[in-house]
Structure formats: C-alpha cells, structure tokens
C-alpha positions in Angstrom: 113.6 92.2 90.1 110.3 92.3 88.1 107.4 94.1 89.6 104.0 92.5 89.4 101.5 94.1 87.0 98.6 96.2 88.3 95.5 94.0 88.9 91.9 94.5 87.8 91.4 96.1 91.2 93.9 98.7 90.4 92.4 99.3 86.9 89.1 100.4 88.6 91.0 103.4 89.9 92.0 104.4 86.3 88.4 105.4 85.8 89.2 108.4 88.1 92.2 109.7 86.1 91.6 113.0 84.3 90.3 116.5 85.0 86.9 116.9 86.6 84.4 119.7 87.2 81.9 119.3 90.0 78.6 120.2 88.4 76.5 119.9 91.6 77.5 119.9 95.3 75.4 120.1 98.5 78.6 120.7 100.5 78.9 124.4 99.6 75.9 126.7 100.0 75.1 128.4 96.7 77.3 126.2 94.7 77.7 127.4 91.1 80.0 125.6 88.7 79.8 128.6 86.3 81.3 130.9 89.0 85.1 130.6 89.1 85.1 131.7 92.7 82.8 128.9 93.7 83.4 126.0 91.4 85.3 122.8 92.4 87.7 121.1 90.1 89.8 118.0 90.5 92.9 116.7 88.7 93.5 112.9 89.2 96.7 111.2 88.0 98.0 107.7 88.1 101.1 106.7 90.0 102.4 103.6 88.2 99.0 102.1 87.5 98.7 101.2 91.2 97.8 104.4 92.9 95.8 107.6 92.0 96.4 111.0 93.5 93.5 113.5 93.3 93.9 117.2 94.0 90.7 119.2 94.2 90.3 123.0 94.6 87.3 125.1 95.0 85.5 128.0 96.7 84.4 127.5 100.3 82.7 130.6 101.6 85.1 133.5 101.2 88.1 131.3 100.8 89.6 128.7 98.5 90.0 125.2 99.8 92.3 122.4 98.6 92.0 118.6 99.2 94.2 115.7 98.3 93.1 112.1 98.1 95.3 109.0 97.5 93.8 105.6 96.6 95.2 102.2 95.8 94.5 98.6 96.2 96.3 96.4 98.8 96.2 92.8 97.5 97.5 91.5 100.9 94.5 92.9 102.8 92.1 92.6 99.9 90.9 96.2 100.3 91.2 99.6 98.7 93.3 101.9 100.8 94.0 105.5 100.8 94.0 108.9 102.5 92.3 112.3 102.4 93.4 115.7 103.7 91.8 119.1 103.2 92.9 122.6 104.0 89.6 123.2 105.8 90.4 120.7 108.6 93.3 119.2 110.6 92.3 115.5 110.3 94.3 113.0 108.3 91.7 110.5 107.1 92.8 106.9 106.4 90.6 105.0 104.0 89.8 101.3 103.9 87.3 100.2 101.3 85.8 97.9 98.7 84.2 97.8 95.3 80.5 96.8 95.3 79.5 93.7 93.4 78.1 95.6 90.4 81.6 97.1 89.8 80.4 100.7 89.6 80.5 101.8 93.3 83.7 102.3 95.4 83.0 102.5 99.1 85.6 104.0 101.4 85.4 104.2 105.2 87.4 106.1 107.7 87.3 107.0 111.4 87.3 110.6 112.3 86.1 113.2 114.8 82.4 113.5 115.4 80.7 116.5 113.9 78.7 116.9 117.1 81.5 116.2 119.6 85.1 116.4 118.4 86.2 114.4 121.5 84.4 111.3 120.0 85.2 109.5 116.8 82.7 108.2 114.3 82.8 106.0 111.2 82.4 108.0 107.9 81.6 106.5 104.5 82.5 108.1 101.2 81.0 106.6 98.1 82.2 107.1 94.6 79.7 105.8 92.0 80.6 105.7 88.3 77.6 106.6 86.3 79.5 106.3 83.0 83.1 106.9 81.9 82.6 110.7 82.1 80.3 111.1 85.1 80.5 110.1 88.7 78.7 110.9 91.9 80.1 111.2 95.4 78.4 111.1 98.8 79.6 111.4 102.3 77.8 109.9 105.3 78.3 109.1 108.9 77.2 106.1 110.9 74.3 106.6 113.2 73.8 104.9 116.6 71.4 102.4 115.0 74.2 101.3 112.5 72.6 103.1 109.5 74.5 105.8 107.6 73.1 109.4 107.3 74.2 111.3 104.1 75.5 114.8 104.9 76.8 115.7 101.4 76.4 114.8 97.7 78.0 115.9 94.5 78.3 115.0 90.8 81.4 115.4 88.7 81.8 115.5 84.9 85.0 114.8 83.1 86.4 117.9 81.4 89.8 116.5 80.3 
C-alpha cells in the first residue's frame, strides 16, 4: 500500500518546524526572554510531513510550565485539526481551523471552560501569523456575547534553530 503524499495544506505546517524563542509575551507578567527563569521556548518537529508536534516550556510565576500542541490537516473535513494541553490547566483543547486566504495566518478554534464561569464553555480562537520564515506572532482570544473576539494574550516568536 502506498501512502498519499502530504498536500500543500500539510506543507504550511512545515513553517512551524524548528526551535523558537518567544521574544514578547503578554501572557506572563514581567516577561523577559533574556531571563532563563522566565523565557519561553518551543521545539516543533514534523511527524511524517503530515503532523507537527510542538513542545513549549517557560516560566510562569514561580514555576515552570509545559505545553504540547499537535497540528495536522484533515483532507476529509477540509480543516486543520489538532490539540493543546498545558501543565497549568486540566483542559484538553481540540482544535479545528483554517488558513486565511493570504496564506500567512492559521486560525484555530476550540471550545473550553469560560474564564469567568468554569461551568460554562466558550469559543476560543488562537491565531498563528507568519510574519516571515523566522518570525511569527500568536494571539489568543475569546468570543464575546456580540460574536466578536476579545484578545487576552499576544506573543511573538523568533526562530533560533
């Protein structure tokens, strides 16, 4: 049996592969990429050209946090799919997303507990924007009652390897 080759959709994810340093982050108060106790780094590897696995680590208050994200493209559904877990929470996030028409912005949505009321769920949106081959931004937002999205965190990462 011959496996189909990764598509152009899968190749978008190759842009994430490598080692990254977050040079800015609004998620952690006093973020300093020069301070080894505060900086966030991420290692992203490809799984067969179809999936990427990203493992990030960094300082969060007085502790170190770890997060793992998986991303791929499901040609049957026509969407990017994936997951996100972090040592700082007990939610398993399931992504469904798309690439914006300009080809530089990957939008991923997931349902999860409300930040105001954990008994409710809300729709969250994570956006990865490729500025160039070695720089990308990230933002996290939550859908508001009027349907708009309110950004609650932003960051920028530079490729270091």
